[in-house]
N, C-alpha and C positions, 0 to 999 in steps of 0.2 A: 247112254246113260246106264249104270249099272243098278241092278236091285241095293247092293249094299251102298253104294255110293247114294241113292236116292234116299236109304236109312239115315246115313252120315249128314246128310243137306237137313232133311226132318228133323232130326234130332237135335241138331245146332240150332235151326231156322227157330222151331216151334218153342223151346226152350227161350229163346233169345227175344222171340216175340212176346211172352208171358212177363221176362223182366221188366221190357221196356212199358207194358202194360202197367206194370206195378209200379214202375218210377213216374208215369206221368199221370195217373190217377190223384196223385198230389196236387200236382201243379192245375190240373183242372178243377180242383175243389178246395183249392186254397182258400177261401172266401169262406167256408163253412167251417173249415177245421180252425180258422182264426177265430170263429165265434165260439166254439167248443172247448177250443184248449188254450185261449189266449184271452178269455171273456174277462180278465181282471182289469183290463185297457179298453181304451174308447174304442171306435169302430175304426177309424183311419189306424191306428197303430196299431191293432189287432191283423189288421189286412200286412202291416209293414212286418211284423214278426212271423206273421204265417210264411211270407213270401222269402224271409232271411233263413227261416226254417228248410224251406225248398231250396233254397241256393247252399243251405251246409251239405246237401246230398252233391251238388255239383263240384262243390271245393274239395270235397273228399276223396272222390274219381280217383286221382293221379296217385295217391296213396295208397288205393286198393291196387292200382295198375301195379304198383311197384312189390306189394305182398304177394299178390295171387299171381304177378307175372313169374315172381322167383320161384313158387312153388310150383307152376306147371312145366317150368325150365328145369325142375330138379325130381318132382314125382309125376309127373305126367301131363298130357292136357286133359284126359278126360276125368281124371276123377278130381283136378281141379275144379274144374268147371260146373260139375255136379255139384261141389261144398256152395259154389257161389250162387247155384240158382234155389238152394235149400235155405242160404242165408237170406236171401232177396224175397221169396216167397212166405218165409215165416214171419219177416219183419213187417211184410205189408199186412198180411192177417191180423197181427198182433193191431197195428194201427186201427182195423176195424173192430178190435174189442176193447180197445183203451179207453177207460172213464175220463171225462171231461174235466175241465179244473172245476167247476161247481161240483164234483164228488170228491175229487182225491187232492185239490189245490195245487201248489207247485210242481208236484212231483207228474202231473199231465204234461205241461209243456216240455219237462227235462225229459220225460222220457220217450216223450212225439221224436224230440228233434235227436235223442241216440237211436231209434228207431231210422231215423232219415239219414243219418250216418253211417248206418249198419247197409241200407238201401244203397249209399253211394260207394262204398266200398265192394258191394258184394257186387255192383257193376261195373267197376273200374276193372276188375277179375273176369267177368262175363264175355265182354266183347271181344278180348283178345285170344281167349280159351275157344273161343267159336271159330274163331276167322284163321287161326292157326289149324285147329281140327278139320276143316272143311279144306284149306288149301293144302297139306299134308296129304289129303286123299286124293286129291285131283291130279286128272294124267295131265301132261305135259301140254301147255297149249291150250288148257280149258279151267286155268285157275280165275280168271276174270270172269268166266260164265258161274262157274261153281261157288265163289266166293259172296256173288252180287245176290245170293241169295239171302245170305246173311244182311247184307245192308238193306232188303227190304222191311227188316224185322221193328227199326225204330220208328217208320212210317207206319207198319201194321199195327204196331203197336199201341201209338198214338190213337190209330184209327177205330182201334177195338176198344180202347178206354171210353172213346168221344161216342161210340154207340152205344157202349152200355150204359155209360152215365144218361144220354138222351132216350132211351127207351123207360129204365127205371123211372127217371124223372117224368117222362109223360104220363106213366099208369101211373104212378102213387101221387101226384102233383106238386106243389111247391113247398107248400107247408109242412108234410110227414116227410118229403125228400129233408128240406133243411134241417127238421129234427132229427133224426134218426136214418132215412133213408140212403143216406150218403156213405153209411157204413158197408150197405149191401156189395158195391162194386170191390172193397177191399178184402171183405169177406168171401167172396166169390173165388180171388186167388187162390184159396185152398185146393181149390179142385184142377184148375190149372198146373199148379206147381204138383200135385200128384202125378198128372199125365207127363209133366216131362221128365222127373223122377225116375217113372218106369220106363220112358223109351230111353233114357241116357244110360241108364244101367245095362241095356241090351249091348251096347254097343262097346266095339273093341279099341285100344289104344292106336294111336297114328303111326301109319308106318315109316316116316321119318323116326319117330322120337323113339320107336324099337329099334329100327336099326341104330342110331346112336347109342342106346343103352348097351345093343348088344356090343358094340365096337369100342366100347368103354371111351368115347368122346364126350360125354357129357358136362358141361361145366360145374365146378364145384364152388365158384361163386358167383353165377349170372349177373346180379347186381355192380358188383365190382367191376367185371369183364364188361357189360353192357354199358355203363356210364362213366366206370375209372380208367377207362383207356381211350385215348384220344379216337382212335380208329374205329371205336365202334360208337362214342359219343358225339363224335362227328356227324354222324349216319344218323343219330336220333336227331340231331338238331336240323339237320337238312331236311329229315321226314317232318319235323314239327312246322319249320317255317315256307318249307318249298311244297307242301304237300296238306296237313291237316288245318293248319291256322286259317288257310283262305276257304277248305273244304268246308270248316266249320262256320264261319262266317254266313256262308251261301247256305248251308243246311239249316241256320237257326232263322236266318230272312226268311227263307223260304215256307218254311211251316209254323215257327212260335212267332216272329216277329210280324207276319204276314196276318195272323190271326189276332195279336195285340192290336194291331193297326186298325184292320176293320169295327173291333169292337171299342176301344178306348178312345180312339181320335174320329173315327167314320161315324160313330155313336150308332152302328147295328147290334141290333139285342142279340143276347148270349145264344139261343136257339139258333137264329136264322146263320150266325157266324159260324157257328159248329159245323152246322149244315152243309154250309159253301164249302167251307174246309174241306171236309170228310168229303165231299165230292170231288173235289179236286184231286184229294191223296187216291181214291178208286181210281180215277182216269189214269192218274200220272204216275202211279207204283210201277206198271212195266219198264218202267224208264230203266230203274235199277236193273233189270236183266238184259235190258238191250246196249246200256252203255257198258255194263261189267262185260258184255259179251263180244263188243266192239274193241274193247281194248286189249283182247286176246289178238284181236288182228291187227291194229295200228298200232297200239302201244298203250300203257297206261297215262304216262304223261302229257301226251296230246289231248287226250279227252278230259281231262280233269284241271289243267290248266286253261283249254278252251272255256269250260264252265265257267271257271274264277274270272275270267276275262269278260264275256258276254255278258255274264250278269253285272259285273261291275259297270259296264257300258250301258246299261238299259234299265237299271233299278229305278232310275227318277221319273225316265218317260212310264214305265212299268205301273210304279205308285201312284203318279199323275191320272193313270187313265183309272184306277181303281177307285179312286177318289172322285171322280166324273162318274161311275158307274153305278157306286154303292150309294154316293150320298151327292146327288148333284147340286142338292140348294147349299150344300157347305162348300162344294168349288165355285159354285158362281157367289157366294157370301165373300170367298178369300179373295175373290176379284173385287167385287164391286163395294164391298164395305171397310172403312179405313179404319184401325185402330191403334193407336199411339200410346206407348209409357212415356210421358214427358218427368223427367225428374233429372236432379244434379247427378252427372256419373259418380261422383264418389260416394253416393247415398247406395249405389246399386251393386252390389257384391256377386259373387257366382252361386248361379242355383245347383250347381252339379250335384247331384243327389242319387248315385248310381243305385245304392241299396236303400233308400227311402228311410232314413232316420233322422235327418236334417230339420228343426224347425226355426223357420223363417219370420222373422221380427220385424224388420225393414221396410216399409211399404213398396218401396220398387219392389223388392224380391218378393213380396205378398204378391204383388199385382202381376208378375211375370208369370209365377209359379200356378196362379189359378187361371189365368187365360190359356195357359198349354193343356193345363188339366181339361179346359173346356174347349179345347180346339179351336181357339181363336188366334188367328194370324195376327200378331201385330209388329209394331217397329218401334224404335225408341227414338228419343227425340230429348236432345241435351236440355237441360234449364239451368238457369242461374246458380252460382251456390246460396243454399241455404232456403232453396225455393221446396215448399211443400211437393210429393210426388202428386200427381194423377194420372189419369186414364179418359181418352177423349174417342169415343165411339162416332163417326164423323162429325165429328168436330164438337160434339157434346161431352162435356166434362164429368166426370163421376169421381165422387171421394173415394179413397182407400181406406175404408172402415171396415167393424164388425160384421157389416151386412153387403160388401164389394161383390162376394162372390152370386149371391141372388140379383144384386144389383146389374152386375155385368150381364148374367146371362139373359136378364130381360129386355136389357135396352139392346143387346146382338141381336135378340130375337125381332125386335122392333124395325131394326136396323136392314135386316135381311137373312139373318143366321136361321137356318131350321131351329124349329122347337123338337125336344123330345119327342118321340113317336112322329114326326112329319110325316107324312105318305109318300113324299120323294125317297125315304131310305130304303133301301131293299129289306126284303120282309118274304120269307119263306118257308114253307114246310118241308120234309126231307123229300118226297118226289113230286113236289109241285115245284121245286128250284129246276127240274128239268125242262119245264116248261113255259118259263117265264124270262122273255128277252131279258129285263134288266139283270135276274139271278144269273142265267149261263151266261153273260157277258162278265159279270165278277167270277162265276167258277173258271171261264176261257182264261181269264188273266189269273188268276190262282194255279190254275194248271199250270201254265208257261213257268210260274215261280218253283214250283214242283219239279219240273223238266230239269230244270236247272240244279237244284238238290240231286236229283239222278244223274246228272253229269257227273258232278264231281265226288259225288257218295258211291256210287255204284262200283268204281274199279278201285276203290283207296285201300280197300281190305287186302286185296292183291300186291298193290304196290307196296304196303306196308310189309306184310310177309314176304315179301321176296328182296326187300332191302339186306334182313339179317341171317346169320347162320341158324341151322337148328338148335344149336345150343342156348343160345341165348336169345331165340326169337319172341317168345310169349313176352320176356320181359322188356326186349328191345323196343318191340311196336308198339307193346300198350301205352306205356308210357307218353311217348309224343299223341299219339291218338287221343289219351283223354286230358292232356295239358289244352292240347288245340280246339277240342270239344266241349270240357267242362269249363275252362276257364276264358278262351278267348270267344267260344260259342254262348256259353250258359250266363256269361253278364252281358249279353248283346242287347236282350229287351230292354232292363233298366237302363244300362247306359244309353241307348239309342233315345230313348224318351228324356231323359236328362238332358240330351245334347237338345232336345226340341225344346224344352223349356227353357232352356237359357238364350235362344235366339229367336222365341217366338214364330219360328218356321217348321210346318208338322213333317217336312220333307228333310231335314237337318238331319235326323238322325240314322239315314242311311250313309251319311259319308264312312259313319263305323265299320260296316260290311267294305263298302266299296274299297276305302284306302287298304284294309286286311285282305280282300281277295286279290286287288293288284299288286300288292307287295309277295304277294305268295306266287303270283303268276312270273313275277320277275325274279324272283329267288329261284322257283324250279325250274325256270326256262335255262338259268346259269348255272345250277348245283345240282339238281335231281338226274342222276340217270335212269335210263329206260332199262326195265327190268324184267320185260314180259317173256323173253326166253331163257332167261336163267334157269338153272336146275338146282332147286330150293333143295334138293337132297345132298349135293353135295356142294353146295356155294360156301366161300367164305372171305370174311373182308378182307 
């Protein structure tokens, strides 16, 4: 690797790490942001609106891909993804300065959502630019290795945000951090932005784009050519359903849903959960480079599709092992405590609520939602028509009334469920996690999930770049990537929990990534071409 090639990778990767850091800060601090910007509502509604604002950033990513992808194919890779990082960094910094609802009223949440959407738009343009820029600098036969450094950035950005939050939180204390300290990680992004912009200003345009400009073969209408002509639109659809859809659900399951699962379902405290996932990320991140390099030798398709298939086949046993390791009392209770919701089936509706905005009034629905929130496994039993709904815990009947949540929690503990703070639940410090048998077991399981992430994500940038010709490459690859990751992946945690709530099975949400990963395996096997040996300087669809 030449000195110039190292600079290209550093400029692209470092800036993208900072962008992901900015993006993940919001998700990690959503509860505190909800308290400051949506304080006009009760605690539950605040959390809902905070998460919806977070989701807005995911939903607009494909539009950012279209807008900035077009610019990248018209005016160049370098300048476009220089603009995206400025927008991202400035938006994040302004979140740190933005007054809360108590100071400026409804303007606060409105401005916050606008900033989140700007972040999503910028991220929609950033990834494609970085991936294309690195790939077009890479020598033949090394694109998987070179672009795999870009693939580490999302994980490193998440890791950086977790570490910054943990360090500030521990040193400042919970009260001060909740009051104003949560702003510090956002404000620190201005320094990261300055470094990224300075590095990127030193870079030259990519050789492939320069060659295209000199020859006058660029596209005058990249959007129309990429998606309005069937030969190119077909490739975009194959890329979405045969690559990025499965890659996205495996990626979000291994990082975000695993973190949600151990916090919200296994009841591991926030600090320990972040420490455990952070160590898994540290150990597993090298897999991006390994599998990206492996794809240069055996192909992009075998590595990505194998990752989708292996993940789909092993998620149930892995999450079962994670439950037994992190909260053995809960695993035992699921085996030994019998909880039933007994109700007239006609009075039980759907509790599917992926964005958390529904209000449940039917006793049957309230009971199921409450039990799922408390990670209590239940079964449903039909009752005669017009019979009032009830819940039984090992045969003991509980009324579904205003005190039901407290009552069922108390009775579940009496029957064998672990109480909050139970000594059997894994609890650890940052370095202590490496010296405890229970925490090491949890880290090992989480690391396996991260390795799956690296299998599907390490080679995918090279695969997407190689599918499209230079004149529409930025546009063509960005949209399927961001629809796959922003929509199929971004909606995974909330949708999976909604599936858990509707069935009473804490593992039922895993069907979401399993089905999409298997679908990608089949579609990719049938329709995705192998591209590792393509000359991207001359490739035409």
